[in-house]
C-alpha positions as CSV (number, residue, x, y, z in Angstrom):
1,M,0.0,0.0,0.0
2,A,2.8,2.4,-1.0
3,G,0.3,4.8,-2.5
4,H,-1.7,4.9,0.7
5,S,1.5,5.7,2.6
6,H,2.2,8.6,0.2
7,W,-1.4,9.8,0.7
8,A,-0.8,9.7,4.5
9,Q,2.3,12.0,4.1
10,I,0.3,14.4,2.0
11,K,-2.4,14.5,4.6
12,R,0.1,15.3,7.4
13,K,1.4,18.2,5.3
14,K,-2.1,19.4,4.6
15,A,-3.0,19.1,8.4
16,A,-0.2,21.6,9.1
17,Q,-1.6,24.0,6.5
18,D,-5.1,23.5,7.9
19,A,-3.8,24.4,11.4
20,K,-2.5,27.7,10.1
21,R,-5.9,28.4,8.6
22,G,-7.8,27.5,11.8
23,R,-9.7,24.6,10.2
24,L,-7.9,22.0,12.4
25,F,-8.8,23.9,15.5
26,T,-12.5,23.8,14.5
27,K,-12.4,20.0,14.1
28,I,-10.4,19.4,17.3
29,T,-12.7,21.6,19.3
30,R,-15.7,19.7,18.2
31,E,-14.0,16.4,19.0
32,I,-13.2,17.6,22.5
33,M,-16.7,18.8,23.1
34,V,-18.2,15.4,22.0
35,A,-15.6,13.4,24.0
36,A,-16.3,15.4,27.1
37,R,-20.1,15.1,26.7
38,L,-20.0,11.4,26.2
39,G,-17.2,10.4,28.7
40,G,-16.8,13.2,31.2
41,G,-14.3,16.0,31.5
42,D,-11.4,14.0,33.2
43,P,-8.9,12.9,30.6
44,D,-7.4,10.3,33.0
45,S,-10.6,8.3,32.9
46,N,-11.7,9.3,29.4
47,P,-9.3,7.9,26.7
48,R,-11.1,9.7,23.9
49,L,-10.8,13.1,25.6
50,R,-7.2,12.3,26.4
51,A,-6.5,11.6,22.7
52,A,-8.3,14.8,21.6
53,I,-6.4,16.9,24.1
54,A,-3.1,15.4,22.8
55,A,-4.1,16.3,19.3
56,A,-5.0,19.8,20.4
57,K,-1.6,20.3,22.0
58,A,0.2,18.8,19.0
59,A,-1.6,21.5,16.9
60,N,-0.5,24.2,19.4
61,M,-4.1,25.0,20.4
62,P,-4.1,27.4,23.4
63,K,-4.8,25.9,26.8
64,E,-7.8,28.2,27.3
65,N,-9.4,27.0,24.1
66,I,-9.1,23.4,25.2
67,E,-10.6,24.1,28.6
68,R,-13.4,26.1,27.1
69,A,-14.3,23.2,24.7
70,I,-14.4,20.8,27.6
71,R,-16.7,23.1,29.6
72,K,-19.0,23.5,26.6
73,G,-19.1,19.7,26.1
74,L,-20.1,19.3,29.8
75,G,-22.8,21.9,29.4
76,L,-21.1,24.3,31.8
77,E,-20.9,27.0,29.0
78,E,-23.4,27.8,26.3
79,G,-22.5,26.4,22.9
80,T,-23.7,24.5,19.9
81,R,-24.6,20.9,20.5
82,Y,-22.9,18.5,18.2
83,E,-23.6,14.8,17.5
84,E,-21.6,12.1,16.0
85,A,-22.6,10.7,12.6
86,T,-21.0,8.2,10.3
87,F,-21.6,7.9,6.5
88,E,-20.6,5.3,4.0
89,G,-20.1,5.5,0.2
90,Y,-18.3,4.5,-2.9
91,G,-15.6,6.5,-4.6
92,P,-14.4,6.2,-8.2
93,G,-13.5,2.7,-9.2
94,G,-15.6,1.2,-6.4
95,V,-13.4,2.3,-3.6
96,A,-15.0,2.0,-0.1
97,V,-15.2,5.2,1.8
98,F,-16.2,5.5,5.5
99,I,-16.7,8.9,7.1
100,E,-16.7,9.9,10.8
101,S,-18.3,13.3,11.4
102,V,-19.4,15.7,14.1
103,T,-22.4,17.8,13.1
104,D,-25.0,20.2,14.4
105,N,-27.3,19.4,11.5
106,R,-27.3,15.9,10.1
107,R,-29.6,16.7,7.2
108,R,-27.4,19.5,6.0
109,T,-24.3,17.3,6.3
110,V,-25.9,14.4,4.3
111,S,-26.9,16.8,1.5
112,E,-23.4,18.4,1.3
113,L,-21.6,15.0,1.4
114,R,-23.9,13.6,-1.3
115,H,-23.0,16.6,-3.5
116,I,-19.3,16.0,-3.0
117,F,-19.5,12.3,-3.8
118,S,-21.5,13.1,-7.0
119,K,-19.1,15.8,-8.1
120,C,-16.1,13.3,-7.8
121,G,-17.7,10.3,-9.5
122,G,-18.9,8.5,-6.4
123,N,-22.0,8.1,-4.4
124,L,-23.3,7.9,-0.8
125,A,-24.4,4.4,0.2
126,E,-26.7,2.9,2.9
127,P,-25.4,2.3,6.4
128,G,-23.5,-1.0,6.6
129,A,-22.6,-1.0,2.9
130,V,-18.8,-0.7,3.4
131,S,-18.2,-0.5,7.2
132,W,-17.5,-4.3,7.3
133,I,-14.4,-3.7,5.1
134,F,-12.7,-1.8,7.9
135,E,-11.5,-2.9,11.3
136,K,-10.4,-0.8,14.3
137,K,-6.7,-0.8,15.0
138,G,-4.1,1.3,16.8
139,L,-1.7,3.1,14.4
140,I,1.6,4.6,15.6
141,V,3.8,6.4,13.1
142,I,7.5,6.6,13.8
143,P,9.7,8.9,11.6
144,R,12.9,7.1,10.4
145,N,15.3,9.7,11.8
146,G,18.2,7.3,11.6
147,L,16.3,4.4,13.1
148,S,16.9,0.9,11.7
149,E,14.2,-1.5,10.8
150,D,15.5,-4.0,13.4
151,Q,15.3,-1.3,16.2
152,V,11.7,-0.5,15.5
153,L,10.6,-4.1,15.0
154,E,12.2,-5.2,18.2
155,A,10.7,-2.4,20.3
156,A,7.3,-2.6,18.7
157,L,6.9,-6.4,18.9
158,E,8.3,-6.6,22.4
159,A,5.6,-4.0,23.4
160,G,2.9,-6.2,21.9
161,A,2.4,-4.8,18.4
162,E,0.7,-6.9,15.7
163,D,2.6,-5.6,12.7
164,V,5.2,-3.1,11.5
165,R,5.0,-1.6,8.0
166,V,8.2,-0.2,6.6
167,Y,8.2,2.8,4.3
168,E,10.9,5.1,2.9
169,G,10.5,7.9,5.5
170,E,8.7,6.2,8.4
171,F,7.4,3.1,10.1
172,E,3.8,2.3,10.8
173,I,3.2,0.2,13.9
174,I,-0.2,-1.6,14.0
175,T,-1.8,-2.7,17.2
176,A,-5.0,-4.2,18.6
177,P,-7.1,-1.4,20.0
178,E,-6.8,-2.7,23.5
179,D,-3.0,-2.8,23.3
180,F,-2.6,0.6,21.8
181,E,-1.6,2.5,24.9
182,E,0.8,-0.1,26.1
183,V,2.5,-0.4,22.7
184,K,2.8,3.4,22.5
185,A,4.3,3.6,25.9
186,G,6.7,0.8,25.0
187,V,8.1,2.5,21.9
188,E,8.4,5.8,23.7
189,K,10.3,4.1,26.5
190,A,12.6,2.8,23.8
191,G,13.4,6.4,22.8
192,M,11.2,6.6,19.8
193,K,8.9,9.7,19.4
194,P,5.7,9.1,17.3
195,S,4.7,11.7,14.8
196,S,1.2,10.5,15.2
197,A,-0.6,7.9,17.3
198,R,-4.3,7.1,17.3
199,I,-7.0,4.5,17.0
200,T,-8.0,4.3,13.4
201,L,-9.8,2.1,10.8
202,V,-7.7,-0.1,8.6
203,P,-9.1,-1.8,5.4
204,K,-9.1,-5.6,5.3
205,S,-8.8,-5.4,1.5
206,T,-7.9,-2.8,-1.0
207,V,-9.0,-1.6,-4.5
208,R,-6.1,-1.1,-6.9
209,I,-6.4,2.1,-9.1
210,E,-4.1,1.9,-12.1
211,D,-5.9,4.6,-14.2
212,E,-4.6,8.1,-13.6
213,K,-7.9,9.9,-14.2
214,T,-9.7,7.6,-11.7
215,A,-6.9,8.1,-9.2
216,Q,-7.1,11.9,-9.6
217,Q,-10.9,11.8,-9.0
218,M,-10.4,9.6,-5.9
219,L,-7.8,12.0,-4.4
220,R,-10.0,15.0,-5.1
221,L,-12.9,13.2,-3.3
222,M,-10.6,12.6,-0.3
223,E,-9.5,16.2,-0.2
224,M,-13.0,17.6,-0.5
225,L,-14.3,15.3,2.2
226,E,-11.5,16.1,4.6
227,D,-12.0,19.9,3.9
228,H,-15.6,19.7,5.0
229,D,-16.0,21.3,8.5
230,D,-18.3,18.5,9.7
231,V,-15.9,15.7,8.7
232,Q,-13.5,14.5,11.4
233,R,-11.9,11.5,9.6
234,V,-12.1,9.7,6.2
235,Y,-11.1,6.2,5.6
236,A,-10.8,4.6,2.2
237,N,-9.4,1.3,0.8
238,F,-7.8,2.6,-2.4
239,D,-4.3,1.5,-3.4
240,I,-2.7,3.8,-6.0
241,P,0.7,3.0,-7.4
242,E,3.5,5.2,-6.0
243,A,4.4,6.6,-9.4
244,I,0.8,7.9,-10.0
245,M,0.6,9.3,-6.5
246,E,3.9,11.2,-7.0
247,K,2.8,12.6,-10.3
248,L,-0.6,13.7,-9.1
249,S,0.8,15.3,-5.9
250,G,3.5,17.2,-7.8
251,S,6.4,15.3,-6.2
């Protein structure tokens, strides 16, 4: 899944740009509010809130913004009430797409997402259409920074990881959701600093896209979905050859 790895790198660069524009703050704020409302305001006993706060700190969100979002989530301050919603669809070439969103108006979100899919050669689908293709996993990304494959493999597997994927500039450590915190602590104890660490959805199978035009449509769909304010995360099972990814991303 080299193409997917390249897409992940593009997303991280884009996240930095989004942070400058304030879009990332909006998404993180909503996540903190929902996490606090559902699991309470104590990050020590609320893993989801703990992860959201970690993301906020990584994006350099001011402490007062984080605390205000928690208070709003708990109903201690007035604010818009958001709810979680998931959506499923098909992208160009039959690629499965699963969307996690936080919205204050589900009907509006559905309408806007349907328009995006249609514009990019895909379509929204019924609940359950593609969710079975994805499984929940822990994902820890370690930049190479001079690390050898053996070093990372040894630290990750000793800590209880399921798999380690090796790419040109980074390592991806895959864990069972219940082992995520322990594996993360283990690799950090070994002196490795993750560039990102989260619970995510990983596809059980992939759809290979060899056609450049279809690949371009698929990447445009991903970008438009991720740019939508209500969308928190987008998962897809495309596999685009590295050469096409590099060409389309201007590398």
